[in-house]
KELO-219353 format. One line per field, with one value per residue (C-alpha): residue in three letters; residue number from 0; x, y, z. Coordinates in steps of 0.02 Angstrom, whole numbers, plus 50000, padded with zeros to 5 digits. Each point is the difference from the previous one (the first is absolute). Layout:
N
ketor: [Ala, ...]
milo: [NUM, ...]
x: [X, ...]
y: [Y, ...]
z: [Z, ...]
end
This chain:
470
ketor: [Unk, Unk, Unk, Unk, Unk, Unk, Unk, Unk, Unk, Unk, Unk, Unk, Unk, Unk, Unk, Unk, Unk, Unk, Unk, Unk, Unk, Unk, Unk, Unk, Unk, Unk, Unk, Unk, Unk, Unk, Unk, Unk, Unk, Unk, Unk, Unk, Unk, Unk, Unk, Unk, Unk, Unk, Unk, Unk, Unk, Unk, Unk, Unk, Unk, Unk, Unk, Unk, Unk, Unk, Unk, Unk, Unk, Unk, Unk, Unk, Unk, Unk, Unk, Unk, Unk, Unk, Unk, Unk, Unk, Unk, Unk, Unk, Unk, Unk, Unk, Unk, Unk, Unk, Unk, Unk, Unk, Unk, Unk, Unk, Unk, Unk, Unk, Unk, Unk, Unk, Unk, Unk, Unk, Unk, Unk, Unk, Unk, Unk, Unk, Unk, Unk, Unk, Unk, Unk, Unk, Unk, Unk, Unk, Unk, Unk, Unk, Unk, Unk, Unk, Unk, Unk, Unk, Unk, Unk, Unk, Unk, Unk, Unk, Unk, Unk, Unk, Unk, Unk, Unk, Unk, Unk, Unk, Unk, Unk, Unk, Unk, Unk, Unk, Unk, Unk, Unk, Unk, Unk, Unk, Unk, Unk, Unk, Unk, Unk, Unk, Unk, Unk, Unk, Unk, Unk, Unk, Unk, Unk, Unk, Unk, Unk, Unk, Unk, Unk, Unk, Unk, Unk, Unk, Unk, Unk, Unk, Unk, Unk, Unk, Unk, Unk, Unk, Unk, Unk, Unk, Unk, Unk, Unk, Unk, Unk, Unk, Unk, Unk, Unk, Unk, Unk, Unk, Unk, Unk, Unk, Unk, Unk, Unk, Unk, Unk, Unk, Unk, Unk, Unk, Unk, Unk, Unk, Unk, Unk, Unk, Unk, Unk, Unk, Unk, Unk, Unk, Unk, Unk, Unk, Unk, Unk, Unk, Unk, Unk, Unk, Unk, Unk, Unk, Unk, Unk, Unk, Unk, Unk, Unk, Unk, Unk, Unk, Unk, Unk, Unk, Unk, Unk, Unk, Unk, Unk, Unk, Unk, Unk, Unk, Unk, Unk, Unk, Unk, Unk, Unk, Unk, Unk, Unk, Unk, Unk, Unk, Unk, Unk, Unk, Unk, Unk, Unk, Unk, Unk, Unk, Unk, Unk, Unk, Unk, Unk, Unk, Unk, Unk, Unk, Unk, Unk, Unk, Unk, Unk, Unk, Unk, Unk, Unk, Unk, Unk, Unk, Unk, Unk, Unk, Unk, Unk, Unk, Unk, Unk, Unk, Unk, Unk, Unk, Unk, Unk, Unk, Unk, Unk, Unk, Unk, Unk, Unk, Unk, Unk, Unk, Unk, Unk, Unk, Unk, Unk, Unk, Unk, Unk, Unk, Unk, Unk, Unk, Unk, Unk, Unk, Unk, Unk, Unk, Unk, Unk, Unk, Unk, Unk, Unk, Unk, Unk, Unk, Unk, Unk, Unk, Unk, Unk, Unk, Unk, Unk, Unk, Unk, Unk, Unk, Unk, Unk, Unk, Unk, Unk, Unk, Unk, Unk, Unk, Unk, Unk, Unk, Unk, Unk, Unk, Unk, Unk, Unk, Unk, Unk, Unk, Unk, Unk, Unk, Unk, Unk, Unk, Unk, Unk, Unk, Unk, Unk, Unk, Unk, Unk, Unk, Unk, Unk, Unk, Unk, Unk, Unk, Unk, Unk, Unk, Unk, Unk, Unk, Unk, Unk, Unk, Unk, Unk, Unk, Unk, Unk, Unk, Unk, Unk, Unk, Unk, Unk, Unk, Unk, Unk, Unk, Unk, Unk, Unk, Unk, Unk, Unk, Unk, Unk, Unk, Unk, Unk, Unk, Unk, Unk, Unk, Unk, Unk, Unk, Unk, Unk, Unk, Unk, Unk, Unk, Unk, Unk, Unk, Unk, Unk, Unk, Unk, Unk, Unk, Unk, Unk, Unk, Unk, Unk, Unk, Unk, Unk, Unk, Unk, Unk, Unk, Unk, Unk, Unk, Unk, Unk]
milo: [0, 1, 2, 3, 4, 5, 6, 7, 8, 9, 10, 11, 12, 13, 14, 15, 16, 17, 18, 19, 20, 21, 22, 23, 24, 25, 26, 27, 28, 29, 30, 31, 32, 33, 34, 35, 36, 37, 38, 39, 40, 41, 42, 43, 44, 45, 46, 47, 48, 49, 50, 51, 52, 53, 54, 55, 56, 57, 58, 59, 60, 61, 62, 63, 64, 65, 66, 67, 68, 69, 70, 71, 72, 73, 74, 75, 76, 77, 78, 79, 80, 81, 82, 83, 84, 85, 86, 87, 88, 89, 90, 91, 92, 93, 94, 95, 96, 97, 98, 99, 100, 101, 102, 103, 104, 105, 106, 107, 108, 109, 110, 111, 112, 113, 114, 115, 116, 117, 118, 119, 120, 121, 122, 123, 124, 125, 126, 127, 128, 129, 130, 131, 132, 133, 134, 135, 136, 137, 138, 139, 140, 141, 142, 143, 144, 145, 146, 147, 148, 149, 150, 151, 152, 153, 154, 155, 156, 157, 158, 159, 160, 161, 162, 163, 164, 165, 166, 167, 168, 169, 170, 171, 172, 173, 174, 175, 176, 177, 178, 179, 180, 181, 182, 183, 184, 185, 186, 187, 188, 189, 190, 191, 192, 193, 194, 195, 196, 197, 198, 199, 200, 201, 202, 203, 204, 205, 206, 207, 208, 209, 210, 211, 212, 213, 214, 215, 216, 217, 218, 219, 220, 221, 222, 223, 224, 225, 226, 227, 228, 229, 230, 231, 232, 233, 234, 235, 236, 237, 238, 239, 240, 241, 242, 243, 244, 245, 246, 247, 248, 249, 250, 251, 252, 253, 254, 255, 256, 257, 258, 259, 260, 261, 262, 263, 264, 265, 266, 267, 268, 269, 270, 271, 272, 273, 274, 275, 276, 277, 278, 279, 280, 281, 282, 283, 284, 285, 286, 287, 288, 289, 290, 291, 292, 293, 294, 295, 296, 297, 298, 299, 300, 301, 302, 303, 304, 305, 306, 307, 308, 309, 310, 311, 312, 313, 314, 315, 316, 317, 318, 319, 320, 321, 322, 323, 324, 325, 326, 327, 328, 329, 330, 331, 332, 333, 334, 335, 336, 337, 338, 339, 340, 341, 342, 343, 344, 345, 346, 347, 348, 349, 350, 351, 352, 353, 354, 355, 356, 357, 358, 359, 360, 361, 362, 363, 364, 365, 366, 367, 368, 369, 370, 371, 372, 373, 374, 375, 376, 377, 378, 379, 380, 381, 382, 383, 384, 385, 386, 387, 388, 389, 390, 391, 392, 393, 394, 395, 396, 397, 398, 399, 400, 401, 402, 403, 404, 405, 406, 407, 408, 409, 410, 411, 412, 413, 414, 415, 416, 417, 418, 419, 420, 421, 422, 423, 424, 425, 426, 427, 428, 429, 430, 431, 432, 433, 434, 435, 436, 437, 438, 439, 440, 441, 442, 443, 444, 445, 446, 447, 448, 449, 450, 451, 452, 453, 454, 455, 456, 457, 458, 459, 460, 461, 462, 463, 464, 465, 466, 467, 468, 469]
x: [50092, 49942, 49869, 49976, 49825, 49949, 49830, 49998, 49834, 49984, 49847, 49913, 50076, 49897, 50096, 49841, 50068, 49863, 50072, 49962, 50028, 50148, 50074, 50170, 50116, 50080, 50190, 50147, 50180, 50137, 50144, 50178, 50171, 50051, 49904, 49880, 50070, 49958, 49975, 50074, 49960, 49898, 50086, 49951, 49916, 49842, 49863, 49862, 49817, 49915, 49800, 49861, 49942, 50144, 50075, 50184, 50054, 50216, 50049, 50175, 49985, 50102, 49982, 50051, 49951, 49883, 49924, 50054, 49963, 50012, 50161, 50050, 49915, 50117, 49950, 49839, 50045, 49859, 50044, 49944, 50030, 49979, 49977, 50138, 50070, 50171, 50005, 49911, 49848, 49820, 49904, 49819, 49914, 49865, 50027, 49901, 49856, 50044, 50010, 50150, 50159, 50181, 50034, 49955, 50016, 50023, 49973, 50079, 49878, 50156, 49936, 49823, 49935, 49888, 50077, 49835, 49980, 50046, 49893, 49861, 49986, 50013, 49867, 49891, 50043, 49970, 49841, 49975, 50061, 50000, 50101, 49888, 50006, 49982, 50179, 50039, 49982, 49844, 50022, 50116, 50131, 50121, 50091, 49932, 50098, 50016, 50090, 50121, 50133, 50188, 50179, 50154, 50160, 49893, 49983, 49800, 49975, 49810, 49837, 50035, 49858, 50031, 49922, 49990, 50050, 49918, 50067, 49948, 49876, 49901, 49962, 49990, 50140, 50012, 50190, 50143, 49962, 50180, 49977, 50180, 50145, 50048, 49855, 49844, 49857, 49949, 49813, 49950, 50119, 49979, 50108, 50034, 50024, 50148, 50173, 50164, 50092, 50080, 50061, 49983, 49813, 50024, 50070, 49866, 50023, 50011, 50123, 50042, 49981, 49808, 49972, 49955, 49936, 49995, 49867, 50011, 50127, 49969, 49854, 50090, 49929, 50051, 49957, 49917, 49927, 50068, 50129, 50134, 49960, 50016, 50028, 49954, 49821, 49929, 50016, 49919, 49809, 50081, 50106, 49823, 49907, 50099, 49998, 49785, 49957, 49964, 49852, 49839, 49907, 50198, 49983, 49825, 50046, 50146, 49989, 49830, 49946, 49914, 50178, 50071, 49853, 50019, 50197, 49962, 49845, 50105, 50157, 49891, 49900, 50150, 50105, 50156, 50124, 50134, 49909, 49923, 50176, 50130, 50008, 49903, 49868, 50010, 49922, 49964, 49925, 49936, 50059, 50081, 49986, 49805, 49858, 49842, 50012, 50160, 50114, 49940, 50121, 49929, 50083, 50036, 50051, 50164, 50097, 49837, 50111, 49969, 49803, 49901, 50080, 50173, 50004, 50166, 50099, 49979, 50047, 49859, 49857, 49903, 50025, 49847, 49993, 49903, 49863, 50063, 50159, 49965, 49918, 50153, 50123, 49911, 50110, 49922, 49888, 49928, 50026, 49904, 49863, 49982, 49982, 49860, 49818, 49926, 50166, 49937, 49832, 50066, 50078, 49860, 49910, 50106, 50023, 49821, 50003, 50186, 49969, 49870, 50072, 50216, 50055, 49871, 50062, 49923, 50098, 50148, 50001, 49943, 50144, 50151, 49905, 49993, 50186, 50041, 49896, 50121, 50152, 49963, 49909, 50133, 50144, 50087, 49990, 50067, 50158, 50039, 50000, 50104, 50117, 50018, 50016, 50138, 50073, 50117, 49896, 49827, 49849, 49869, 49874, 49864, 50008, 49808, 49954, 49806, 49999, 50101, 49879, 49860, 50089, 50002, 49809, 49948, 50141, 49923, 49821, 50043, 50067, 49845, 49933, 50121, 49974, 49794, 50032, 50139, 49887, 49821, 49912, 49969, 50062, 50027, 50117, 49904, 50036, 50199, 50082, 50048, 50141, 50172, 50146, 50083, 50162, 49948, 49882, 50029, 50004, 49907, 49946, 49925, 49857, 50104, 50096, 50161, 50060, 50024, 50170, 50004, 49883, 49795, 49930, 49807, 49954, 49892, 50099, 49992, 50039, 50006, 49860, 49898, 49960, 50065, 49957, 50110]
y: [51959, 50003, 49858, 49919, 49916, 49859, 49964, 49834, 49913, 49830, 49902, 50031, 49870, 49952, 49991, 49865, 49876, 49876, 49829, 49965, 49829, 50060, 50127, 50087, 50099, 50156, 49969, 50117, 49991, 50091, 50014, 50105, 49977, 49914, 49910, 50052, 50021, 50058, 50168, 50048, 50171, 50014, 49912, 50063, 49856, 49994, 49922, 49907, 49946, 49894, 50027, 49861, 50087, 49977, 50194, 50014, 50146, 50027, 50151, 50044, 49958, 50007, 49869, 49982, 49844, 50038, 49938, 49948, 49811, 49975, 50061, 49819, 49922, 50038, 49852, 50107, 50183, 50141, 50167, 50153, 50075, 50176, 50035, 50128, 50082, 49993, 50192, 49901, 50110, 49887, 49918, 49982, 49895, 49868, 49799, 49857, 50120, 50065, 50200, 50102, 49974, 50019, 49900, 49822, 49857, 49820, 49904, 49813, 49932, 49888, 49973, 49976, 49804, 50053, 50155, 50114, 50055, 50171, 50034, 49889, 50110, 50166, 49942, 49980, 50165, 50118, 49916, 50016, 50180, 50154, 50172, 50108, 50124, 49981, 50016, 49981, 49785, 50013, 49974, 49851, 49983, 49848, 49939, 49915, 49858, 49868, 49841, 49964, 49888, 50072, 49952, 50106, 49997, 49875, 49860, 49963, 50047, 49962, 50084, 50188, 50129, 50146, 50155, 50196, 50078, 50100, 50172, 50195, 49982, 49853, 50083, 50178, 50078, 50193, 50014, 50114, 50170, 50079, 50172, 50079, 49939, 49920, 49981, 49858, 50008, 49812, 49938, 49845, 49872, 49781, 49914, 49825, 49891, 49893, 50009, 49915, 50161, 50037, 49811, 50113, 50029, 50041, 50158, 50145, 50136, 50037, 49910, 50018, 50150, 49991, 49849, 49896, 50062, 49868, 50067, 49897, 49838, 49881, 50077, 50096, 50092, 50036, 50158, 49943, 50155, 50136, 49900, 50137, 50102, 49918, 50125, 50018, 50086, 49832, 49927, 50143, 49885, 49844, 50057, 50101, 49851, 49904, 50117, 49994, 49840, 49941, 50111, 49926, 50162, 50046, 49839, 50029, 50190, 49950, 49839, 49915, 49883, 49892, 49986, 49933, 49874, 49941, 49964, 49920, 49869, 49961, 49945, 49920, 49899, 49965, 49974, 50104, 50010, 50073, 50161, 50035, 50060, 50142, 49937, 49979, 50171, 50146, 50144, 50167, 50179, 50079, 50160, 50058, 50193, 49990, 49974, 49882, 49840, 49994, 50028, 49823, 49848, 49837, 49837, 49892, 49816, 49952, 49811, 49882, 49839, 49930, 50022, 49837, 49907, 50012, 49827, 49892, 50160, 49944, 49815, 49945, 50018, 50161, 50150, 50052, 50194, 49979, 50110, 50047, 50015, 50139, 50123, 49969, 50016, 50177, 50159, 50167, 50076, 49819, 49957, 50157, 49956, 49824, 50059, 50095, 49925, 50117, 49947, 49799, 50041, 50087, 49822, 49906, 50098, 49988, 49803, 49977, 50057, 49964, 49802, 49994, 50069, 50054, 49896, 49871, 49808, 50005, 50134, 49990, 49805, 50041, 50131, 49860, 49860, 50124, 50029, 49817, 49966, 50130, 49924, 49834, 49988, 50123, 49891, 50125, 49908, 49840, 50090, 50097, 49823, 49927, 50140, 50001, 49835, 49982, 50129, 49957, 50121, 50037, 50110, 49935, 49968, 49884, 49852, 49990, 50141, 49954, 49920, 50150, 50112, 49886, 50001, 50175, 50031, 49866, 50123, 50144, 49912, 49977, 50182, 50081, 49891, 50070, 50203, 49951, 49922, 50138, 50146, 49939, 49947, 49829, 49829, 49901, 49873, 49859, 50036, 49993, 49915, 49829, 49973, 49974, 50083, 49855, 50001, 49975, 49846, 49952, 50102, 50149, 50161, 50167, 50050, 50121, 49844, 50014, 49846, 49999, 49938, 50058, 50006, 49981, 50132, 50023, 50035, 49948, 49854, 49905, 49803, 49894, 50107, 49998, 50152, 50010, 50124, 49978]
z: [48830, 49833, 49929, 49833, 50001, 49870, 49964, 49952, 49935, 50108, 50066, 50153, 50126, 50164, 50154, 50037, 49849, 49960, 49926, 49835, 49886, 49947, 50140, 49949, 50127, 49916, 49977, 50077, 49956, 50077, 49973, 50068, 50011, 50151, 50167, 50116, 50158, 50191, 50015, 49832, 49917, 49852, 49834, 49820, 49871, 49910, 50016, 49863, 50034, 49928, 50047, 49955, 49832, 49938, 50017, 50056, 50079, 49999, 50130, 50075, 50198, 50142, 50139, 50188, 50126, 50144, 50132, 50188, 50007, 49802, 49984, 50072, 49840, 49883, 49867, 49982, 50043, 50030, 49924, 49963, 49804, 49929, 49844, 49961, 49832, 49963, 50071, 50155, 49962, 50079, 49850, 50078, 49907, 50035, 50004, 49989, 50031, 50163, 50024, 49929, 50091, 49971, 50178, 50025, 50099, 49971, 50130, 50012, 50122, 50057, 50170, 49951, 49982, 49887, 49910, 50037, 50152, 49998, 49832, 50041, 50189, 49906, 49879, 50137, 50106, 49836, 49989, 50197, 50057, 49882, 50041, 50090, 49833, 49806, 49890, 49816, 50042, 50081, 50190, 49993, 50154, 49947, 49852, 49845, 49922, 49845, 50017, 49875, 49955, 50026, 49922, 50047, 49904, 49896, 50138, 50035, 50197, 50022, 50035, 50066, 50031, 49905, 50130, 50002, 50138, 50163, 49935, 50011, 49828, 50060, 50164, 49919, 50121, 49962, 49926, 50095, 49949, 49964, 50067, 49940, 49903, 50170, 50110, 49976, 50110, 50068, 49966, 49957, 50107, 49991, 50136, 49978, 50174, 50013, 49912, 49969, 49948, 50168, 50105, 50190, 50022, 50173, 49991, 49995, 49876, 49781, 49905, 49827, 49982, 50052, 49900, 50143, 50172, 50183, 50079, 50142, 50064, 49835, 49902, 49840, 49871, 49824, 49905, 49835, 49962, 49961, 49924, 49945, 50138, 50162, 50135, 50186, 49959, 49903, 50171, 50103, 49986, 50061, 50113, 50096, 49969, 50111, 50123, 49992, 49935, 50194, 49997, 49896, 49980, 49928, 49869, 49956, 49955, 49907, 49910, 49916, 50137, 49856, 49918, 50175, 50033, 49803, 50031, 50158, 49935, 49858, 50092, 50124, 49895, 49849, 50177, 49929, 50170, 49897, 49964, 50178, 50069, 49962, 49828, 49811, 49985, 49929, 50098, 49881, 50002, 49853, 50054, 50160, 49957, 49988, 50116, 50036, 49924, 49881, 50165, 50067, 49987, 49897, 50020, 49853, 50031, 49903, 49977, 50064, 49951, 50174, 49976, 50019, 50124, 49906, 49936, 50015, 50030, 50180, 49984, 49940, 50110, 49996, 50096, 50111, 50072, 50149, 50044, 50137, 49956, 49877, 50133, 50105, 49859, 49936, 49975, 50018, 49914, 49976, 50190, 50047, 49893, 50055, 50196, 49941, 49976, 49859, 49914, 50028, 49932, 49848, 49982, 50025, 49870, 49877, 50020, 50007, 49782, 49969, 50046, 49853, 49890, 49948, 50167, 50003, 49941, 49850, 49939, 50046, 49963, 49829, 49956, 50077, 49874, 49878, 49992, 50041, 49831, 49909, 50068, 49944, 49856, 49930, 50033, 50106, 50156, 49920, 49918, 50177, 50081, 49871, 50002, 50183, 50040, 49898, 50106, 50125, 50116, 49974, 50053, 50121, 49881, 50014, 49880, 50003, 49985, 50007, 50145, 50065, 49952, 50056, 50182, 50021, 49942, 50136, 50120, 49957, 50038, 50171, 50002, 49954, 50143, 50135, 49925, 50039, 50181, 50046, 49926, 50068, 49833, 50026, 50062, 49844, 50104, 49906, 49833, 50024, 49870, 50043, 49879, 50044, 49885, 49903, 50062, 50193, 49996, 50195, 50146, 50104, 49913, 50059, 49885, 49891, 49946, 50084, 50094, 50182, 50056, 50167, 50157, 49968, 50037, 50048, 49819, 49868, 49887, 49869, 50010, 49862, 49915, 50143, 50126, 50183, 50115, 50158]
end
């Protein structure tokens, strides 16, 4: 496909935003004929982005709703945005200082009470874990994004996060090679675990002209790369992996165990249960026709909005994914690795370092507070709250953002202590934060802040701010 590249001057916008005295959010106006509907095809329109320095970018674009759970929140829809000329050629450009792309995501964060979990989690991941090889973007293995205020057909819709995509360019995957006019050789591959494109995920096989593969019962994958040449050849590495990754020696030879360990620790400490099973992650190989390290698999996380306990989405209490449950519910190759003492030692060694750096309480807390300050000081949180308070149905946003952020930080302190205990680093039970969530002042809670509503098993609990060991 022919591409148009626009060279635009803009200020560099850091992913970690430091609050200023008078911060602002860029404003993105999206216009098209009609309304967003579930499972809609791309609809043509245009976008106009006014950045914080006053610069304006106007481009033709087309839009499509995205997500699974997000489709239930039509009052604030998440959507894909492709920059396209009238003849449908791609327009690569930078937006808000982010890398040059033609395809973007506008994440509405409608299920997130603080409207920042996915962004904070990816910022943490990018600081914590790198690709095991260099690319044009350093060794970044996740998305970057910028918060913007969005208008859809001139109606204000609140805070969104404009992000780039996990794609061939970011991961430095080899392009498909055209051998003749009708034959191709697949090289770089990118698979996305989990799909809503087919309803029946109990029947194994290939679907939608090889765009989707159900590789085992309720384990469906989408072929993201090569995008325009889905074929059985592209699926062969994944099929081979499923036949062998119960073997730890095979995993060590064909995956990067550091990458698996990073992904495991990250999901553990951020309590991202929604990404542990058969969904919400990417798996890539740089070149399946090559040899050596370029044929190894790499994991990249995706859709991290259930991180940090997930908050009000779970009905007001914070979901605490128990460490023992993490081990029990692991799927291969993670289950294969977690059964090995060598790998458990690797987790402990990595955690000793990460708990004082990118995964430390102070580091995560600072990211949360920076975005909180941006939302509040720019007036965007008040504008969003006022808009949705006036609607008949509103997303589950916290009315008191500052209080909610501080509770999440106390929740994360407890989670770090649990990680220490689980990995045998230290016993920090005495330092457990004794604050209670403002919405739940009475009752019995476990050390993560989760309210106990049924029987009370032997454990450690916080009752009225005091520690009880039963």
